[in-house]
DSSP file (Angstrom, degrees, kcal/mol; ACC not computed):
  #  RESIDUE AA STRUCTURE BP1 BP2  ACC     N-H-->O    O-->H-N    N-H-->O    O-->H-N    TCO  KAPPA ALPHA  PHI   PSI    X-CA   Y-CA   Z-CA
    1    1 A M              0   0    0      0, 0.0     2,-0.1     0, 0.0     0, 0.0   0.000 360.0 360.0 360.0 129.2   15.3   20.3   20.6
    2    2 A K        -     0   0    0      1,-0.1    33,-0.2    33,-0.0    32,-0.1  -0.441 360.0-137.7 -75.4 147.5   17.6   17.5   19.6
    3    3 A Q        -     0   0    0     31,-0.7    33,-0.5    -2,-0.1     5,-0.1  -0.705  23.3 -95.3-107.2 156.3   18.7   15.0   22.2
    4    4 A P    >>  -     0   0    0      0, 0.0     4,-1.2     0, 0.0     3,-0.7  -0.268  33.1-113.8 -68.9 157.1   22.2   13.4   22.7
    5    5 A T  H 3> S+     0   0    0      1,-0.2     4,-2.0     2,-0.2     3,-0.3   0.861 113.0  60.7 -59.6 -41.0   23.1   10.0   21.2
    6    6 A S  H 3> S+     0   0    0      1,-0.3     4,-1.8     2,-0.2    -1,-0.2   0.860 104.2  51.8 -59.1 -33.5   23.4    8.2   24.6
    7    7 A D  H <> S+     0   0    0     -3,-0.7     4,-2.7     2,-0.2    -1,-0.3   0.861 103.8  57.8 -68.6 -34.7   19.7    9.1   25.1
    8    8 A A  H  X S+     0   0    0     -4,-1.2     4,-2.5    -3,-0.3    -2,-0.2   0.917 107.5  46.8 -61.9 -43.2   18.8    7.6   21.8
    9    9 A R  H  X S+     0   0    0     -4,-2.0     4,-2.7     2,-0.2    -1,-0.2   0.916 112.0  50.5 -64.6 -42.7   20.3    4.3   22.8
   10   10 A A  H  X S+     0   0    0     -4,-1.8     4,-2.1     2,-0.2    -2,-0.2   0.910 111.9  47.3 -62.6 -42.3   18.5    4.4   26.1
   11   11 A V  H  X S+     0   0    0     -4,-2.7     4,-2.2     2,-0.2    -1,-0.2   0.928 112.7  49.6 -63.9 -44.6   15.2    5.1   24.4
   12   12 A A  H  X S+     0   0    0     -4,-2.5     4,-2.5     1,-0.2    -2,-0.2   0.903 109.7  51.1 -61.7 -41.6   15.8    2.3   21.9
   13   13 A M  H  X S+     0   0    0     -4,-2.7     4,-1.7     1,-0.2    -1,-0.2   0.891 108.5  51.5 -64.8 -39.0   16.6   -0.1   24.7
   14   14 A R  H  X S+     0   0    0     -4,-2.1     4,-0.9     2,-0.2    -1,-0.2   0.913 111.1  48.3 -63.4 -41.1   13.4    0.8   26.6
   15   15 A M  H >X S+     0   0    0     -4,-2.2     4,-1.7     1,-0.2     3,-0.7   0.911 111.6  49.2 -65.5 -41.0   11.4    0.2   23.4
   16   16 A L  H 3< S+     0   0    0     -4,-2.5    -1,-0.2     1,-0.2    -2,-0.2   0.779 102.6  62.2 -69.6 -25.7   13.1   -3.2   22.8
   17   17 A A  H 3< S+     0   0    0     -4,-1.7    -1,-0.2    -5,-0.2    -2,-0.2   0.794 106.7  46.2 -68.4 -26.0   12.5   -4.2   26.4
   18   18 A M  H << S-     0   0    0     -4,-0.9     2,-0.3    -3,-0.7    -2,-0.2   0.884 130.6 -33.4 -83.2 -40.9    8.7   -4.0   25.7
   19   19 A R  S  < S-     0   0    0     -4,-1.7    -1,-0.3     0, 0.0     2,-0.1  -0.977  71.9 -74.3-168.8 167.5    8.7   -5.9   22.3
   20   20 A E        -     0   0    0     -2,-0.3     2,-0.3    37,-0.1    33,-0.1  -0.448  45.8-165.7 -69.9 147.0   10.7   -6.6   19.2
   21   21 A H        -     0   0    0     -2,-0.1    33,-0.4    33,-0.1    37,-0.2  -0.958  20.1-118.7-130.1 150.5   10.8   -3.7   16.6
   22   22 A S     >  -     0   0    0     -2,-0.3     4,-2.5    36,-0.1     5,-0.2  -0.505  32.3-112.9 -78.4 160.3   11.9   -3.7   13.0
   23   23 A A  H  > S+     0   0    0      1,-0.2     4,-2.5     2,-0.2     5,-0.2   0.906 117.9  49.0 -61.6 -41.6   14.9   -1.5   12.1
   24   24 A S  H  > S+     0   0    0     59,-0.4     4,-2.4     2,-0.2    -1,-0.2   0.890 111.3  49.4 -67.6 -37.7   12.7    0.9   10.1
   25   25 A E  H  > S+     0   0    0     58,-0.3     4,-2.4     2,-0.2    -2,-0.2   0.917 112.0  48.3 -65.6 -43.4   10.1    1.1   12.9
   26   26 A M  H  X S+     0   0    0     -4,-2.5     4,-2.5     2,-0.2     5,-0.2   0.915 111.8  50.1 -63.3 -43.1   12.8    1.9   15.5
   27   27 A S  H  X S+     0   0    0     -4,-2.5     4,-2.5    -5,-0.2     5,-0.2   0.940 110.8  48.7 -59.8 -48.7   14.4    4.5   13.2
   28   28 A R  H  X S+     0   0    0     -4,-2.4     4,-2.2     1,-0.2    -2,-0.2   0.915 112.4  48.3 -58.9 -44.9   11.0    6.2   12.6
   29   29 A K  H  X S+     0   0    0     -4,-2.4     4,-1.2     2,-0.2    -1,-0.2   0.901 112.2  48.0 -66.3 -40.6   10.2    6.3   16.4
   30   30 A L  H  <>S+     0   0    0     -4,-2.5     5,-1.8     1,-0.2     4,-0.2   0.896 111.6  50.3 -67.6 -38.9   13.6    7.7   17.3
   31   31 A L  H ><5S+     0   0    0     -4,-2.5     3,-1.5     1,-0.2    -1,-0.2   0.894 107.9  53.7 -64.9 -38.4   13.4   10.3   14.7
   32   32 A Q  H 3<5S+     0   0    0     -4,-2.2    -1,-0.2     1,-0.3    -2,-0.2   0.796 102.1  59.4 -65.2 -27.2   10.0   11.3   15.9
   33   33 A K  T 3<5S-     0   0    0     -4,-1.2    -1,-0.3    -5,-0.2    -2,-0.2   0.485 126.3-100.1 -82.2  -1.4   11.4   11.7   19.4
   34   34 A G  T < 5S+     0   0    0     -3,-1.5   -31,-0.7     1,-0.3     2,-0.2   0.620  71.6 144.5  99.2  13.8   13.8   14.4   18.0
   35   35 A F      < -     0   0    0     -5,-1.8    -1,-0.3   -33,-0.2     2,-0.1  -0.583  54.4-103.3 -84.1 150.6   17.1   12.5   17.5
   36   36 A F     >  -     0   0    0    -33,-0.5     4,-2.5    -2,-0.2     5,-0.2  -0.364  26.1-119.7 -70.0 150.3   19.4   13.4   14.6
   37   37 A E  H  > S+     0   0    0      1,-0.2     4,-2.7     2,-0.2     5,-0.2   0.900 113.2  49.5 -58.5 -44.3   19.4   11.0   11.6
   38   38 A D  H  > S+     0   0    0      1,-0.2     4,-2.0     2,-0.2    -1,-0.2   0.869 111.3  50.0 -66.7 -34.6   23.1   10.3   11.9
   39   39 A E  H  > S+     0   0    0      2,-0.2     4,-2.6     1,-0.2    -2,-0.2   0.920 111.6  48.1 -65.8 -43.8   22.7    9.5   15.6
   40   40 A V  H  X S+     0   0    0     -4,-2.5     4,-2.9     1,-0.2     5,-0.2   0.920 110.6  51.4 -62.5 -44.2   19.8    7.2   14.9
   41   41 A A  H  X S+     0   0    0     -4,-2.7     4,-2.3     1,-0.2    -1,-0.2   0.902 111.4  47.8 -60.6 -41.3   21.8    5.4   12.2
   42   42 A N  H  X S+     0   0    0     -4,-2.0     4,-2.4     2,-0.2    -2,-0.2   0.924 112.8  47.6 -65.9 -44.4   24.7    4.9   14.6
   43   43 A V  H  X S+     0   0    0     -4,-2.6     4,-2.7     2,-0.2    -2,-0.2   0.930 113.3  48.2 -62.9 -45.2   22.5    3.6   17.4
   44   44 A L  H  X S+     0   0    0     -4,-2.9     4,-2.6     1,-0.2     5,-0.2   0.918 110.5  51.6 -62.1 -42.8   20.7    1.2   15.0
   45   45 A S  H  X S+     0   0    0     -4,-2.3     4,-2.5    -5,-0.2    -1,-0.2   0.923 111.9  46.7 -59.1 -45.3   24.0    0.0   13.6
   46   46 A D  H  X S+     0   0    0     -4,-2.4     4,-2.4     2,-0.2    -2,-0.2   0.926 112.4  49.5 -63.0 -45.0   25.3   -0.8   17.1
   47   47 A L  H  <>S+     0   0    0     -4,-2.7     5,-2.9     1,-0.2     6,-1.5   0.881 112.8  47.2 -64.0 -37.9   22.0   -2.5   18.2
   48   48 A I  H ><5S+     0   0    0     -4,-2.6     3,-1.4     3,-0.2    -1,-0.2   0.925 111.8  50.4 -68.4 -44.2   22.1   -4.7   15.0
   49   49 A T  H 3<5S+     0   0    0     -4,-2.5    -2,-0.2     1,-0.3    -1,-0.2   0.880 112.0  47.6 -60.3 -38.7   25.7   -5.5   15.5
   50   50 A E  T 3<5S-     0   0    0     -4,-2.4    -1,-0.3    -5,-0.2    -2,-0.2   0.411 113.7-121.7 -83.0   2.9   25.1   -6.5   19.1
   51   51 A D  T < 5S+     0   0    0     -3,-1.4    -3,-0.2     2,-0.2     3,-0.1   0.787  81.7 119.1  59.0  31.6   22.0   -8.6   17.9
   52   52 A L  S   <S+     0   0    0     -5,-2.9     2,-0.5     1,-0.2    -4,-0.2   0.690  73.6  45.5 -91.7 -24.2   19.7   -6.5   20.1
   53   53 A L  S    S+     0   0    0     -6,-1.5     2,-0.4    -9,-0.1    -1,-0.2  -0.987  73.7 168.4-121.4 122.2   17.7   -5.3   17.1
   54   54 A S     >  -     0   0    0     -2,-0.5     4,-2.3   -33,-0.4     5,-0.1  -0.966  33.5-160.9-142.9 120.4   16.8   -8.0   14.6
   55   55 A N  H  > S+     0   0    0     -2,-0.4     4,-2.6     2,-0.2     5,-0.2   0.822  99.0  58.0 -65.2 -29.4   14.4   -7.9   11.6
   56   56 A E  H  > S+     0   0    0      2,-0.2     4,-2.4     1,-0.2    -1,-0.2   0.952 109.1  41.9 -65.6 -49.6   14.4  -11.7   11.7
   57   57 A R  H  > S+     0   0    0      1,-0.2     4,-2.7     2,-0.2     5,-0.3   0.910 114.6  52.5 -63.5 -41.3   13.2  -11.9   15.3
   58   58 A F  H  X S+     0   0    0     -4,-2.3     4,-2.9   -37,-0.2    -2,-0.2   0.940 110.4  47.6 -58.4 -47.3   10.7   -9.1   14.7
   59   59 A T  H  X S+     0   0    0     -4,-2.6     4,-2.6     2,-0.2     5,-0.2   0.920 112.5  48.4 -62.2 -45.8    9.3  -10.9   11.6
   60   60 A E  H  X S+     0   0    0     -4,-2.4     4,-2.2     1,-0.2    -1,-0.2   0.941 115.6  43.7 -60.6 -48.2    9.0  -14.2   13.5
   61   61 A C  H  X S+     0   0    0     -4,-2.7     4,-2.7     1,-0.2    -2,-0.2   0.903 113.7  51.6 -63.9 -41.4    7.3  -12.6   16.5
   62   62 A F  H  X S+     0   0    0     -4,-2.9     4,-2.7    -5,-0.3     5,-0.3   0.928 110.6  47.3 -63.7 -46.6    5.0  -10.5   14.3
   63   63 A V  H  X S+     0   0    0     -4,-2.6     4,-2.5     1,-0.2     5,-0.2   0.937 114.9  46.2 -61.3 -47.3    3.8  -13.5   12.2
   64   64 A N  H  X S+     0   0    0     -4,-2.2     4,-2.1    -5,-0.2    -2,-0.2   0.909 113.9  48.7 -63.2 -41.8    3.1  -15.5   15.3
   65   65 A S  H  X S+     0   0    0     -4,-2.7     4,-1.5    -5,-0.2    -2,-0.2   0.934 114.1  44.3 -64.0 -47.4    1.3  -12.7   17.0
   66   66 A R  H  <>S+     0   0    0     -4,-2.7     5,-2.6     2,-0.2     4,-0.3   0.879 112.3  52.2 -68.0 -37.6   -0.9  -11.8   14.1
   67   67 A R  H ><5S+     0   0    0     -4,-2.5     3,-1.5    -5,-0.3    -1,-0.2   0.917 108.0  52.0 -64.1 -42.1   -1.7  -15.5   13.4
   68   68 A T  H 3<5S+     0   0    0     -4,-2.1    -1,-0.2     1,-0.3    -2,-0.2   0.844 107.0  53.8 -60.8 -34.3   -2.7  -15.9   17.0
   69   69 A R  T 3<5S-     0   0    0     -4,-1.5    -1,-0.3    -5,-0.2    -2,-0.2   0.467 126.2-100.9 -81.9  -1.5   -5.0  -12.9   16.6
   70   70 A G  T < 5S+     0   0    0     -3,-1.5     2,-0.3    -4,-0.3    -3,-0.2   0.655  71.8 144.2  95.2  16.7   -6.7  -14.5   13.6
   71   71 A S      < -     0   0    0     -5,-2.6    -1,-0.3    -6,-0.1    64,-0.2  -0.642  40.9-132.8 -87.4 148.4   -5.0  -12.6   10.7
   72   72 A G     >  -     0   0    0     62,-3.0     4,-2.2    -2,-0.3    64,-0.2  -0.424  26.9 -99.2 -94.8 172.6   -4.3  -14.4    7.5
   73   73 A P  H  > S+     0   0    0      0, 0.0     4,-2.4     0, 0.0     5,-0.2   0.795 117.4  57.4 -65.6 -30.7   -1.1  -14.5    5.5
   74   74 A V  H  > S+     0   0    0     61,-2.4     4,-1.8     2,-0.2    62,-0.1   0.944 112.1  41.1 -65.7 -46.3   -2.2  -11.9    2.9
   75   75 A K  H  > S+     0   0    0     60,-0.6     4,-2.2     2,-0.2    -1,-0.2   0.909 114.8  51.4 -67.0 -43.1   -2.8   -9.3    5.6
   76   76 A I  H  X S+     0   0    0     -4,-2.2     4,-2.5    59,-0.2    -2,-0.2   0.909 108.4  52.3 -62.2 -42.4    0.3  -10.2    7.6
   77   77 A K  H  X S+     0   0    0     -4,-2.4     4,-2.3     1,-0.2    -1,-0.2   0.918 109.1  49.4 -61.5 -43.7    2.5   -9.9    4.4
   78   78 A K  H  X S+     0   0    0     -4,-1.8     4,-1.7     1,-0.2    -1,-0.2   0.906 111.3  49.6 -61.9 -41.2    1.1   -6.4    3.7
   79   79 A E  H  X S+     0   0    0     -4,-2.2     4,-1.1     1,-0.2    -2,-0.2   0.903 110.2  50.2 -65.6 -40.7    1.8   -5.3    7.3
   80   80 A L  H  <>S+     0   0    0     -4,-2.5     5,-2.0     1,-0.2     3,-0.4   0.886 108.0  53.5 -65.1 -37.7    5.3   -6.6    7.2
   81   81 A Q  H ><5S+     0   0    0     -4,-2.3     3,-1.6     1,-0.2    -1,-0.2   0.863 104.0  56.0 -63.7 -35.1    5.9   -4.8    3.9
   82   82 A Q  H 3<5S+     0   0    0     -4,-1.7    -1,-0.2     1,-0.3    -2,-0.2   0.789 103.9  54.1 -66.5 -26.1    4.8   -1.6    5.6
   83   83 A H  T 3<5S-     0   0    0     -4,-1.1   -59,-0.4    -3,-0.4   -58,-0.3   0.334 120.3-115.3 -86.0   6.5    7.5   -2.3    8.2
   84   84 A K  T < 5 +     0   0    0     -3,-1.6     2,-0.4     1,-0.2    -3,-0.2   0.850  56.5 163.7  61.7  38.4   10.0   -2.4    5.3
   85   85 A I      < -     0   0    0     -5,-2.0    -1,-0.2     1,-0.1    -2,-0.1  -0.738  43.2-107.6 -85.6 134.7   10.8   -6.1    5.8
   86   86 A E     >  -     0   0    0     -2,-0.4     4,-2.3     1,-0.1     3,-0.2  -0.266  19.9-122.2 -64.7 146.9   12.5   -7.6    2.8
   87   87 A S  H  > S+     0   0    0      1,-0.2     4,-2.5     2,-0.2     5,-0.2   0.863 111.2  55.5 -58.1 -39.8   10.5  -10.1    0.7
   88   88 A D  H  > S+     0   0    0      1,-0.2     4,-1.2     2,-0.2    -1,-0.2   0.904 109.4  46.6 -61.7 -41.0   13.0  -12.9    1.2
   89   89 A L  H  > S+     0   0    0     -3,-0.2     4,-1.2     2,-0.2     3,-0.2   0.895 110.6  52.0 -69.0 -40.2   12.7  -12.6    4.9
   90   90 A I  H >X S+     0   0    0     -4,-2.3     4,-1.5     1,-0.2     3,-0.6   0.923 107.4  54.2 -59.8 -43.3    8.9  -12.5    4.8
   91   91 A G  H 3< S+     0   0    0     -4,-2.5    -1,-0.2     1,-0.2    -2,-0.2   0.801 102.2  58.1 -61.7 -30.5    9.1  -15.7    2.7
   92   92 A C  H 3< S+     0   0    0     -4,-1.2    -1,-0.2    -3,-0.2    -2,-0.2   0.844 120.0  26.8 -68.0 -33.2   11.1  -17.4    5.3
   93   93 A Y  H << S+     0   0    0     -4,-1.2     2,-0.4    -3,-0.6    -2,-0.2   0.468 120.9  52.6-109.8  -4.2    8.5  -16.9    8.0
   94   94 A L     <  +     0   0    0     -4,-1.5     2,-0.7    -5,-0.2    -1,-0.2  -0.808  52.2 167.0-142.1  95.8    5.3  -16.7    6.0
   95   95 A D    >   -     0   0    0     -2,-0.4     3,-1.9    -3,-0.1     6,-0.2  -0.909  16.1-166.6-110.5 104.7    4.4  -19.4    3.5
   96   96 A S  T 3  S+     0   0    0     -2,-0.7    -1,-0.1     1,-0.3    41,-0.1   0.652  85.8  65.0 -68.0 -13.0    0.8  -19.0    2.5
   97   97 A R  T 3  S+     0   0    0      4,-0.1    -1,-0.3    -3,-0.1     5,-0.1   0.580  74.4 112.6 -83.6  -8.9    0.8  -22.5    0.9
   98   98 A D  S X  S-     0   0    0     -3,-1.9     3,-1.9     1,-0.1     4,-0.5  -0.445  74.1-131.7 -63.4 130.7    1.4  -24.1    4.3
   99   99 A P  T >> S+     0   0    0      0, 0.0     4,-1.8     0, 0.0     3,-0.6   0.706  99.5  77.7 -59.2 -19.7   -1.7  -26.1    5.3
  100  100 A V  H 3> S+     0   0    0      1,-0.2     4,-2.4     2,-0.2     5,-0.1   0.817  87.2  59.5 -60.9 -28.6   -1.8  -24.4    8.7
  101  101 A W  H <> S+     0   0    0     -3,-1.9     4,-2.4     2,-0.2    -1,-0.2   0.863 102.9  50.3 -70.4 -34.6   -3.3  -21.3    7.1
  102  102 A T  H <> S+     0   0    0     -3,-0.6     4,-2.2    -4,-0.5    -1,-0.2   0.907 111.8  48.5 -66.5 -40.6   -6.3  -23.2    5.9
  103  103 A Q  H  X S+     0   0    0     -4,-1.8     4,-2.4     2,-0.2    -2,-0.2   0.891 110.9  50.7 -64.9 -39.1   -6.7  -24.6    9.4
  104  104 A E  H  X S+     0   0    0     -4,-2.4     4,-2.8     2,-0.2     5,-0.2   0.909 108.8  51.4 -64.4 -41.6   -6.4  -21.1   10.8
  105  105 A A  H  X S+     0   0    0     -4,-2.4     4,-2.5     1,-0.2    -2,-0.2   0.912 111.3  48.0 -61.3 -41.8   -9.0  -19.8    8.3
  106  106 A A  H  X S+     0   0    0     -4,-2.2     4,-2.7     2,-0.2    -2,-0.2   0.905 111.7  50.0 -65.2 -40.9  -11.4  -22.6    9.5
  107  107 A R  H  X S+     0   0    0     -4,-2.4     4,-2.4     2,-0.2    -2,-0.2   0.926 112.1  47.0 -62.5 -45.4  -10.7  -21.8   13.1
  108  108 A V  H  X S+     0   0    0     -4,-2.8     4,-1.7     2,-0.2    -2,-0.2   0.909 113.6  48.5 -64.3 -42.6  -11.4  -18.1   12.6
  109  109 A R  H  X S+     0   0    0     -4,-2.5     4,-3.1    -5,-0.2     5,-0.4   0.930 113.2  47.0 -63.6 -45.1  -14.6  -18.8   10.7
  110  110 A Q  H  X S+     0   0    0     -4,-2.7     4,-2.0     1,-0.2    -2,-0.2   0.869 109.3  54.3 -65.8 -36.9  -15.8  -21.2   13.3
  111  111 A K  H  < S+     0   0    0     -4,-2.4    -1,-0.2    -5,-0.2    -2,-0.2   0.894 118.5  34.6 -63.4 -39.0  -15.0  -18.9   16.1
  112  112 A K  H  < S+     0   0    0     -4,-1.7    -2,-0.2    -5,-0.2    -1,-0.2   0.892 135.5  19.1 -82.7 -41.7  -17.1  -16.1   14.5
  113  113 A F  H  < S-     0   0    0     -4,-3.1    -3,-0.2     1,-0.3    -2,-0.2   0.483 104.6-110.2-115.3  -5.0  -19.9  -18.0   12.9
  114  114 A G     <  -     0   0    0     -4,-2.0    -1,-0.3    -5,-0.4    -2,-0.1  -0.286  43.9 -63.4  95.0 174.0  -20.1  -21.5   14.6
  115  115 A P  S    S+     0   0    0      0, 0.0     2,-0.2     0, 0.0    -1,-0.2   0.830 103.5  80.3 -73.0 -34.4  -19.2  -24.9   13.3
  116  116 A G  S    S-     0   0    0     -3,-0.2     3,-0.1    -6,-0.1    33,-0.0  -0.481  79.1-120.3 -81.3 143.6  -21.8  -25.4   10.5
  117  117 A L        -     0   0    0     -2,-0.2     2,-0.1     1,-0.1    -1,-0.1  -0.515  38.1-102.2 -73.9 146.9  -21.3  -24.0    7.0
  118  118 A P        -     0   0    0      0, 0.0    -1,-0.1     0, 0.0    -5,-0.0  -0.397  22.3-156.4 -70.4 146.9  -24.1  -21.6    6.0
  119  119 A E  S    S+     0   0    0     -2,-0.1     2,-0.2    -3,-0.1    -2,-0.0   0.782  70.5  78.6 -92.1 -30.8  -26.7  -22.9    3.6
  120  120 A E  S  > S-     0   0    0      1,-0.1     4,-1.9     2,-0.0     3,-0.3  -0.575  78.8-131.9 -85.3 143.5  -27.8  -19.6    2.1
  121  121 A F  H  > S+     0   0    0     -2,-0.2     4,-2.5     1,-0.2     5,-0.2   0.892 105.3  54.5 -59.1 -44.0  -25.7  -18.0   -0.6
  122  122 A K  H  > S+     0   0    0      1,-0.2     4,-2.1     2,-0.2    -1,-0.2   0.853 108.9  49.1 -63.4 -33.5  -25.8  -14.5    1.1
  123  123 A D  H  > S+     0   0    0     -3,-0.3     4,-2.3     2,-0.2    -1,-0.2   0.866 109.8  51.5 -72.0 -36.3  -24.4  -16.0    4.3
  124  124 A R  H  X S+     0   0    0     -4,-1.9     4,-2.4     2,-0.2    -2,-0.2   0.910 111.2  48.3 -64.3 -41.7  -21.7  -17.8    2.5
  125  125 A V  H  X S+     0   0    0     -4,-2.5     4,-2.8     2,-0.2     5,-0.2   0.924 110.7  50.8 -63.6 -44.4  -20.7  -14.6    0.8
  126  126 A R  H  X S+     0   0    0     -4,-2.1     4,-2.0     1,-0.2    -2,-0.2   0.912 113.0  45.1 -61.2 -43.8  -20.7  -12.7    4.1
  127  127 A Q  H  X S+     0   0    0     -4,-2.3     4,-2.2     2,-0.2    -1,-0.2   0.884 112.9  51.1 -68.6 -37.9  -18.5  -15.3    5.7
  128  128 A S  H  X S+     0   0    0     -4,-2.4     4,-2.3     2,-0.2    -2,-0.2   0.915 110.3  49.1 -64.2 -42.8  -16.1  -15.4    2.7
  129  129 A Q  H  X S+     0   0    0     -4,-2.8     4,-2.6     2,-0.2    -2,-0.2   0.880 108.5  54.3 -64.7 -37.4  -15.8  -11.6    2.8
  130  130 A F  H  X S+     0   0    0     -4,-2.0     4,-1.8    -5,-0.2    -1,-0.2   0.936 110.4  45.8 -60.4 -46.7  -15.1  -11.8    6.5
  131  131 A L  H  <>S+     0   0    0     -4,-2.2     5,-2.1     1,-0.2     4,-0.5   0.880 111.8  51.6 -66.1 -37.3  -12.2  -14.2    5.9
  132  132 A E  H ><5S+     0   0    0     -4,-2.3     3,-1.3     1,-0.2    -1,-0.2   0.923 108.6  51.3 -64.1 -43.3  -10.9  -12.2    3.0
  133  133 A Y  H 3<5S+     0   0    0     -4,-2.6    -1,-0.2     1,-0.3    -2,-0.2   0.857 105.2  56.8 -60.4 -35.7  -10.9   -9.1    5.2
  134  134 A R  T 3<5S-     0   0    0     -4,-1.8   -62,-3.0    -5,-0.2    -1,-0.3   0.586 127.0-100.2 -75.1  -9.1   -9.0  -11.0    7.9
  135  135 A G  T < 5S+     0   0    0     -3,-1.3   -61,-2.4    -4,-0.5   -60,-0.6   0.694  71.9 142.3 103.0  21.2   -6.3  -11.7    5.2
  136  136 A F      < -     0   0    0     -5,-2.1    -1,-0.3   -64,-0.2   -64,-0.1  -0.721  49.6-114.5 -94.0 147.6   -6.9  -15.2    4.0
  137  137 A S     >  -     0   0    0     -2,-0.3     4,-2.4   -41,-0.1     5,-0.2  -0.241  25.4-108.3 -75.1 165.1   -6.4  -16.0    0.3
  138  138 A H  H  > S+     0   0    0      1,-0.2     4,-2.7     2,-0.2     5,-0.2   0.847 120.6  55.5 -61.3 -34.1   -9.2  -17.1   -2.0
  139  139 A E  H  > S+     0   0    0      2,-0.2     4,-2.2     1,-0.2    -1,-0.2   0.926 107.9  47.5 -65.8 -44.7   -7.8  -20.6   -2.0
  140  140 A H  H  > S+     0   0    0      1,-0.2     4,-2.5     2,-0.2    -2,-0.2   0.936 114.6  46.9 -59.9 -46.1   -8.0  -20.8    1.8
  141  141 A I  H  X S+     0   0    0     -4,-2.4     4,-2.9     1,-0.2     5,-0.2   0.908 109.8  53.3 -64.1 -43.0  -11.5  -19.5    1.8
  142  142 A R  H  X S+     0   0    0     -4,-2.7     4,-0.8     1,-0.2    -1,-0.2   0.924 112.3  44.4 -59.1 -45.6  -12.6  -21.8   -1.0
  143  143 A V  H >X S+     0   0    0     -4,-2.2     4,-2.1     1,-0.2     3,-0.6   0.927 115.3  47.5 -66.3 -45.0  -11.4  -24.9    0.9
  144  144 A V  H 3< S+     0   0    0     -4,-2.5    -2,-0.2     1,-0.2     6,-0.2   0.908 112.0  48.8 -64.1 -42.2  -12.8  -23.7    4.2
  145  145 A M  H 3< S+     0   0    0     -4,-2.9    -1,-0.2     1,-0.2    -2,-0.2   0.627 115.9  45.4 -75.5 -11.6  -16.2  -22.9    2.7
  146  146 A R  H << S+     0   0    0     -4,-0.8     2,-0.7    -3,-0.6    -1,-0.2   0.772 109.7  53.7 -96.0 -32.2  -16.3  -26.3    1.0
  147  147 A D    ><  +     0   0    0     -4,-2.1     3,-1.3     1,-0.2     4,-0.2  -0.853  54.3 179.7-117.6  98.9  -15.2  -28.5    3.8
  148  148 A D  T 3  S+     0   0    0     -2,-0.7     3,-0.4     1,-0.3    -1,-0.2   0.783  84.6  51.9 -66.0 -29.3  -17.2  -28.2    7.0
  149  149 A D  T 3  S+     0   0    0      1,-0.2    -1,-0.3     3,-0.1     3,-0.2   0.101  73.8 112.7 -98.1  22.4  -15.1  -30.9    8.8
  150  150 A L  S <  S+     0   0    0     -3,-1.3     2,-0.4     1,-0.2    -1,-0.2   0.917  87.9  11.7 -60.8 -45.8  -11.7  -29.3    8.0
  151  151 A V        -     0   0    0     -3,-0.4     2,-0.7    -4,-0.2    -1,-0.2  -0.998  64.4-155.5-136.9 131.1  -11.0  -28.5   11.6
  152  152 A S              0   0    0     -2,-0.4    -3,-0.1    -3,-0.2   -45,-0.1  -0.936 360.0 360.0-107.3 118.8  -12.7  -29.6   14.7
  153  153 A I              0   0    0     -2,-0.7    -1,-0.1   -46,-0.0   -46,-0.0   0.409 360.0 360.0-100.0 360.0  -12.2  -27.1   17.5
């Protein structure tokens, strides 16, 4: 059973009170709750106009949250693309060339494996694969696996 538009706004406001959402994510969730497409489009338009729904804020919060959790820029970028965030906007908040990503890769590696670099090749491969899985680029991994004193935590 489809629900009235005023309920769609109330549901959207409750979701936004918990955390930032992208416009596409909000649309998907409202449609799943049984609201009509035109109602959802109107509610989203109003929320964007009132600056209550913002892909910019969502992107900034998402990047900071994922970085804090130990994800690298490659993984974060893919996740943002799944949220249908435009490439230009992703580029504003996520620059993989920023030296902070190398420091983050070193922090994540040290947290998991300890401060010293592995001496055996198989351990170096395992740690490199771990960092790649976490979303760090090959350049970040290369620098981290070469420089043991990159970051002192």
